[in-house]
VOSE-75167 format. One record per residue (C-alpha): residue in three letters; z, x, y. Coordinates in Angstrom, 2 decimals, m for minus. Each point is the difference from the previous one (the first is absolute). Example, Ala and Ser with C-alpha at 12.3 -4.5 7.8 and 13.67 -1.06 7.14 Angstrom:
// residues 2
rec residuo->ALA	w->7.80	u->12.30	v->m4.50;
rec residuo->SER	w->m0.66	u->1.37	v->3.44;
This chain:
// residues 223
rec residuo->MET	w->m205.62	u->m18.28	v->166.96;
rec residuo->GLY	w->m3.24	u->0.45	v->0.48;
rec residuo->VAL	w->m2.29	u->2.73	v->1.04;
rec residuo->ARG	w->m0.40	u->m0.95	v->3.31;
rec residuo->SER	w->3.95	u->m0.24	v->0.64;
rec residuo->ALA	w->1.18	u->3.46	v->m2.44;
rec residuo->ALA	w->m2.23	u->1.76	v->2.66;
rec residuo->VAL	w->2.71	u->m1.62	v->2.88;
rec residuo->PHE	w->2.73	u->0.27	v->m1.69;
rec residuo->LEU	w->m1.24	u->3.55	v->m0.39;
rec residuo->CYS	w->m0.37	u->0.46	v->3.20;
rec residuo->ALA	w->2.85	u->m1.14	v->1.57;
rec residuo->MET	w->1.97	u->1.69	v->m2.55;
rec residuo->LEU	w->m1.84	u->4.02	v->0.55;
rec residuo->PRO	w->2.90	u->0.68	v->2.27;
rec residuo->ALA	w->2.64	u->m0.38	v->m2.83;
rec residuo->PHE	w->m2.20	u->1.79	v->m2.09;
rec residuo->TYR	w->m1.32	u->2.64	v->2.18;
rec residuo->GLY	w->3.91	u->0.64	v->1.34;
rec residuo->ASN	w->2.03	u->2.97	v->1.25;
rec residuo->ALA	w->m0.74	u->1.64	v->2.42;
rec residuo->ALA	w->1.22	u->m0.14	v->3.29;
rec residuo->THR	w->m3.54	u->1.56	v->1.78;
rec residuo->GLN	w->m1.34	u->m3.39	v->m0.96;
rec residuo->ALA	w->m1.06	u->m2.66	v->1.86;
rec residuo->SER	w->1.63	u->m3.29	v->m0.28;
rec residuo->PRO	w->m3.31	u->m2.42	v->m0.91;
rec residuo->GLN	w->2.64	u->m3.01	v->m0.26;
rec residuo->SER	w->1.40	u->0.74	v->4.08;
rec residuo->THR	w->m2.71	u->m2.31	v->1.81;
rec residuo->ALA	w->m1.66	u->m2.37	v->m1.02;
rec residuo->GLU	w->m3.53	u->1.10	v->m1.37;
rec residuo->ALA	w->m2.27	u->m2.89	v->1.21;
rec residuo->THR	w->m2.72	u->0.36	v->m2.58;
rec residuo->VAL	w->m3.74	u->m1.32	v->2.11;
rec residuo->GLN	w->m1.38	u->0.13	v->m3.46;
rec residuo->THR	w->m0.04	u->0.83	v->m4.11;
rec residuo->LYS	w->m3.65	u->0.65	v->m0.96;
rec residuo->ALA	w->m2.10	u->2.24	v->1.61;
rec residuo->ASP	w->m3.57	u->m1.71	v->1.24;
rec residuo->SER	w->m2.95	u->0.58	v->m2.85;
rec residuo->THR	w->m1.87	u->1.35	v->3.11;
rec residuo->GLY	w->0.81	u->2.94	v->0.53;
rec residuo->GLN	w->1.90	u->m0.50	v->3.43;
rec residuo->TRP	w->3.59	u->1.09	v->0.82;
rec residuo->LEU	w->2.46	u->m2.73	v->0.31;
rec residuo->GLU	w->3.87	u->m0.52	v->0.81;
rec residuo->ALA	w->2.03	u->0.05	v->m2.05;
rec residuo->ILE	w->3.22	u->0.89	v->1.23;
rec residuo->ARG	w->1.94	u->0.18	v->3.46;
rec residuo->ASP	w->3.55	u->0.93	v->m0.22;
rec residuo->ASP	w->1.72	u->2.63	v->2.61;
rec residuo->GLY	w->m2.81	u->1.00	v->1.88;
rec residuo->ILE	w->m1.76	u->1.21	v->m2.78;
rec residuo->VAL	w->m3.82	u->m1.91	v->m0.81;
rec residuo->VAL	w->m1.28	u->0.12	v->m3.59;
rec residuo->TYR	w->m3.73	u->m1.12	v->m1.14;
rec residuo->LYS	w->m1.36	u->0.13	v->m3.06;
rec residuo->ARG	w->m3.66	u->0.07	v->m1.63;
rec residuo->ARG	w->m2.15	u->m0.25	v->m3.29;
rec residuo->ARG	w->m1.97	u->3.05	v->m0.74;
rec residuo->ALA	w->m3.34	u->m1.09	v->m1.44;
rec residuo->GLY	w->m0.05	u->0.81	v->m4.40;
rec residuo->SER	w->4.75	u->m0.45	v->0.12;
rec residuo->ALA	w->1.92	u->m1.81	v->m0.83;
rec residuo->TYR	w->2.39	u->2.03	v->2.19;
rec residuo->GLU	w->0.48	u->m0.61	v->3.87;
rec residuo->GLU	w->m0.59	u->2.94	v->2.87;
rec residuo->VAL	w->3.85	u->m0.81	v->2.26;
rec residuo->ARG	w->m0.02	u->1.58	v->3.61;
rec residuo->ALA	w->3.22	u->m0.28	v->2.34;
rec residuo->GLU	w->m0.04	u->0.19	v->3.86;
rec residuo->THR	w->3.18	u->1.24	v->2.27;
rec residuo->VAL	w->0.73	u->0.77	v->3.04;
rec residuo->MET	w->2.56	u->2.25	v->0.99;
rec residuo->THR	w->1.48	u->2.59	v->2.28;
rec residuo->ALA	w->0.13	u->3.17	v->m1.37;
rec residuo->ARG	w->m2.95	u->2.82	v->m0.21;
rec residuo->THR	w->m2.74	u->0.71	v->m1.71;
rec residuo->ASP	w->2.48	u->3.77	v->m1.01;
rec residuo->ASP	w->2.62	u->m1.93	v->m0.97;
rec residuo->PHE	w->m1.84	u->m1.38	v->m2.90;
rec residuo->PHE	w->m1.56	u->3.80	v->m1.47;
rec residuo->PRO	w->3.48	u->1.42	v->m2.08;
rec residuo->PHE	w->m0.43	u->m4.09	v->m1.89;
rec residuo->PHE	w->m3.71	u->0.90	v->m0.49;
rec residuo->ASN	w->m0.09	u->3.54	v->m1.27;
rec residuo->GLU	w->3.38	u->0.54	v->m2.17;
rec residuo->PRO	w->m0.56	u->m1.89	v->m3.08;
rec residuo->GLU	w->4.01	u->m0.06	v->m0.13;
rec residuo->ASN	w->0.31	u->m1.95	v->2.39;
rec residuo->TYR	w->m1.98	u->m2.89	v->m1.33;
rec residuo->ARG	w->3.07	u->m1.30	v->m1.92;
rec residuo->LYS	w->1.84	u->m0.66	v->3.93;
rec residuo->TRP	w->m2.91	u->m2.12	v->0.02;
rec residuo->VAL	w->m2.78	u->m1.26	v->m2.50;
rec residuo->TYR	w->1.53	u->m3.29	v->m1.57;
rec residuo->GLY	w->0.59	u->0.61	v->m3.14;
rec residuo->THR	w->m0.03	u->3.41	v->m0.84;
rec residuo->ILE	w->2.07	u->2.11	v->m2.78;
rec residuo->GLU	w->m1.33	u->3.78	v->0.65;
rec residuo->SER	w->m2.58	u->1.05	v->1.97;
rec residuo->ARG	w->m0.58	u->3.88	v->0.40;
rec residuo->GLN	w->m2.57	u->2.83	v->0.13;
rec residuo->VAL	w->m2.37	u->0.80	v->m2.21;
rec residuo->SER	w->m2.65	u->2.22	v->2.06;
rec residuo->ARG	w->m0.75	u->1.17	v->4.02;
rec residuo->ALA	w->m3.35	u->1.17	v->0.35;
rec residuo->ALA	w->0.08	u->m0.16	v->3.78;
rec residuo->PRO	w->3.47	u->m0.92	v->2.49;
rec residuo->THR	w->m1.88	u->m3.79	v->0.48;
rec residuo->ASP	w->m1.17	u->0.22	v->m3.22;
rec residuo->PHE	w->1.50	u->m0.76	v->m4.20;
rec residuo->VAL	w->0.44	u->m1.52	v->m2.67;
rec residuo->PHE	w->3.71	u->m1.90	v->m0.12;
rec residuo->TYR	w->2.22	u->m1.92	v->m4.03;
rec residuo->GLY	w->1.41	u->m3.24	v->1.35;
rec residuo->VAL	w->1.52	u->m2.71	v->m3.00;
rec residuo->PHE	w->0.33	u->m3.35	v->1.55;
rec residuo->GLN	w->2.91	u->m2.65	v->m1.39;
rec residuo->ILE	w->m2.24	u->m3.17	v->m1.95;
rec residuo->PRO	w->2.76	u->m3.28	v->m0.36;
rec residuo->TRP	w->0.58	u->m0.41	v->m4.08;
rec residuo->PRO	w->m1.48	u->m1.00	v->m2.61;
rec residuo->PHE	w->m2.61	u->2.36	v->1.77;
rec residuo->GLU	w->m0.27	u->3.64	v->m0.32;
rec residuo->ASN	w->0.52	u->2.48	v->3.09;
rec residuo->ARG	w->m3.44	u->2.12	v->1.36;
rec residuo->GLU	w->m0.66	u->3.22	v->0.55;
rec residuo->LEU	w->m2.91	u->1.28	v->2.60;
rec residuo->PHE	w->m1.29	u->3.22	v->0.05;
rec residuo->SER	w->m1.85	u->m0.12	v->4.56;
rec residuo->ARG	w->m1.41	u->2.59	v->1.93;
rec residuo->ILE	w->0.99	u->m0.59	v->3.87;
rec residuo->GLU	w->m2.14	u->0.30	v->3.23;
rec residuo->ILE	w->1.51	u->0.67	v->2.92;
rec residuo->GLN	w->m1.24	u->0.25	v->3.21;
rec residuo->ARG	w->0.18	u->m0.07	v->4.33;
rec residuo->ASP	w->m1.91	u->0.09	v->2.72;
rec residuo->ALA	w->2.76	u->0.96	v->2.65;
rec residuo->GLN	w->m2.63	u->m0.68	v->2.52;
rec residuo->LYS	w->m0.54	u->m4.34	v->m1.42;
rec residuo->LYS	w->4.25	u->0.71	v->m0.28;
rec residuo->GLU	w->m1.26	u->m1.73	v->m4.01;
rec residuo->LEU	w->1.81	u->1.60	v->m2.86;
rec residuo->GLN	w->m0.86	u->m1.85	v->m3.87;
rec residuo->ALA	w->0.19	u->1.43	v->m3.73;
rec residuo->ARG	w->m2.91	u->m1.35	v->m2.93;
rec residuo->LEU	w->1.16	u->m0.54	v->m3.13;
rec residuo->SER	w->m1.95	u->0.26	v->m2.61;
rec residuo->HIS	w->m0.03	u->0.41	v->m4.19;
rec residuo->SER	w->0.67	u->3.66	v->m1.09;
rec residuo->ALA	w->m0.59	u->0.97	v->m3.73;
rec residuo->SER	w->2.19	u->0.49	v->m2.64;
rec residuo->SER	w->0.04	u->2.21	v->m3.18;
rec residuo->LEU	w->2.99	u->m0.97	v->m1.02;
rec residuo->PRO	w->0.74	u->m3.17	v->m2.05;
rec residuo->ALA	w->1.50	u->m2.90	v->1.76;
rec residuo->ALA	w->4.14	u->0.66	v->m0.58;
rec residuo->ALA	w->1.47	u->m1.64	v->m2.13;
rec residuo->GLY	w->0.91	u->m3.85	v->0.24;
rec residuo->LEU	w->m1.49	u->0.19	v->3.79;
rec residuo->VAL	w->m4.08	u->m1.52	v->0.35;
rec residuo->ARG	w->m2.57	u->2.31	v->1.81;
rec residuo->VAL	w->m1.26	u->m1.41	v->2.93;
rec residuo->VAL	w->m3.77	u->1.00	v->0.82;
rec residuo->LYS	w->m1.24	u->m2.22	v->2.17;
rec residuo->PHE	w->1.64	u->0.91	v->3.51;
rec residuo->GLU	w->m0.47	u->0.40	v->3.90;
rec residuo->SER	w->1.55	u->m0.54	v->3.00;
rec residuo->LEU	w->m0.19	u->1.09	v->3.47;
rec residuo->TRP	w->2.66	u->0.09	v->2.42;
rec residuo->ARG	w->m0.50	u->m0.04	v->3.93;
rec residuo->VAL	w->1.88	u->0.41	v->2.76;
rec residuo->ARG	w->m1.97	u->0.00	v->3.40;
rec residuo->ALA	w->2.11	u->0.21	v->3.55;
rec residuo->VAL	w->m1.38	u->m2.58	v->2.09;
rec residuo->ALA	w->3.05	u->0.11	v->3.03;
rec residuo->GLU	w->2.94	u->2.57	v->0.72;
rec residuo->GLU	w->2.19	u->0.10	v->m2.78;
rec residuo->LYS	w->m1.87	u->m2.37	v->m1.74;
rec residuo->VAL	w->m2.24	u->0.13	v->m3.49;
rec residuo->ASP	w->m2.40	u->m2.65	v->m2.05;
rec residuo->PHE	w->0.99	u->0.31	v->m3.83;
rec residuo->SER	w->m1.80	u->m1.36	v->m2.18;
rec residuo->ILE	w->m0.23	u->0.40	v->m4.31;
rec residuo->GLU	w->m2.89	u->m0.66	v->m1.77;
rec residuo->MET	w->0.20	u->0.50	v->m3.41;
rec residuo->TYR	w->m2.03	u->m1.33	v->m3.18;
rec residuo->ALA	w->1.35	u->1.08	v->m3.98;
rec residuo->GLU	w->m0.79	u->m1.38	v->m3.35;
rec residuo->PRO	w->3.37	u->0.91	v->m2.14;
rec residuo->GLY	w->m1.74	u->m0.49	v->m2.94;
rec residuo->GLY	w->2.67	u->m1.16	v->m3.19;
rec residuo->ASN	w->0.65	u->m3.35	v->m0.98;
rec residuo->LEU	w->0.76	u->m0.77	v->3.91;
rec residuo->PRO	w->m1.73	u->m3.17	v->0.73;
rec residuo->PRO	w->m1.67	u->0.83	v->3.04;
rec residuo->PHE	w->1.36	u->m4.22	v->1.77;
rec residuo->ILE	w->3.46	u->2.14	v->m0.64;
rec residuo->VAL	w->m0.90	u->3.01	v->1.95;
rec residuo->ASN	w->m1.94	u->m2.42	v->2.53;
rec residuo->LEU	w->2.99	u->m1.79	v->1.08;
rec residuo->VAL	w->1.61	u->3.40	v->0.52;
rec residuo->LEU	w->m1.93	u->2.08	v->1.15;
rec residuo->SER	w->0.49	u->m1.46	v->3.70;
rec residuo->ARG	w->3.48	u->m0.11	v->0.22;
rec residuo->ILE	w->0.30	u->3.16	v->m1.64;
rec residuo->GLN	w->m2.02	u->2.03	v->2.79;
rec residuo->LEU	w->1.96	u->m2.59	v->2.61;
rec residuo->TRP	w->2.98	u->1.34	v->m1.39;
rec residuo->SER	w->m1.20	u->3.64	v->m0.10;
rec residuo->MET	w->m0.89	u->m0.42	v->3.94;
rec residuo->LYS	w->3.56	u->m0.73	v->0.57;
rec residuo->ASN	w->1.51	u->2.41	v->m1.49;
rec residuo->LEU	w->m1.87	u->2.39	v->1.68;
rec residuo->ARG	w->0.72	u->m0.92	v->3.17;
rec residuo->ASN	w->3.43	u->m0.85	v->m0.24;
rec residuo->GLN	w->m0.35	u->4.65	v->m1.53;
rec residuo->ILE	w->m1.77	u->0.79	v->3.01;
rec residuo->LEU	w->2.01	u->m2.15	v->2.74;
rec residuo->LYS	w->2.78	u->2.21	v->m2.24;
rec residuo->ARG	w->m0.72	u->3.73	v->1.54;
């Protein structure tokens, strides 16, 4: 099996590796239309996947072998519906795909805190752990909500069997576009470290954002 074939196989098998959670979206529930397999070298956003009302884009980051990913959709909801899923780390397991553990470490303000997360990576690679600061901003006038995530340094050593992610940033944004209708987007960049090859990360990250967005949409529709 060639390098690219192995990567495609791994991507197809991700649901079997991650398995269990009833709250996880089924990645194979609809046909995913993959438009691009590589991001453009100019750094422009290129469409990678279009599935079930969600579009995922990716682009190159200068000086990095890893790609940035952006997922977006328009859905029936209010901006306030997203707040508990952004501001309560224990809720991340309900929608962030592959999350094994998520808990608050400290909170400097009602909407400014640090959380610890553990994320499942398929064998033979090690699971990842992350300390991240989250800063949430609400704009009632514009009817917008956003959460900015960044790496948070920790003096604690990495837990046994885990690899610490030290380069990470993400932006979750919700904006009202009509009555009971919002535009929801996720942008993310991460360097997972360890021996996980960048080409595999780039191949699967788009789908992980797709499945995470489906999970959160399902959670909100249930409320």
